[in-house]
C-alpha positions, 0 to 999 in steps of 0.5 A: 677682770681676774685679781692677780695681786696675792691676798693678804690672808694668802700671804699668810696662810701660806707664812704659816705653812713655811713655818710650821712645815705643815698644813695641819699645824697651820690650820691649828695656828690659824683656827681653820681647817687643812682643807682652807690652807690648801685651797688657798695655797692653791690660789696663790699657787695661780695668782703667781703662775709657779709651784711653791712648796714640793708635797709629799705625804711624809715631808714638804719643802720649798720650791726655789720660787717659793723660798723666793715668795716667801721672803717677799711675803715676809716683807710685805706682812712685816710692813703690813704690820708695821703700819696697823702698828704706827 
């Protein structure tokens, strides 16, 4: 059975990439490698069936789908953090 529900870790990775506008900076912030970040973003894009980021060697930008996914990810992660705090 193929689980197409994004995992919390993938949402956190995606959020870090967006916030830092960099795979390398997100990897440093999360204490992992850029290769791990890239793999998790690819998995998330596959699960959602959408390209979330436009990537070039010089810059990264959210796609329209990426913007919607980022807003949802923030809500999910905020709710999860609130659950843990409560």
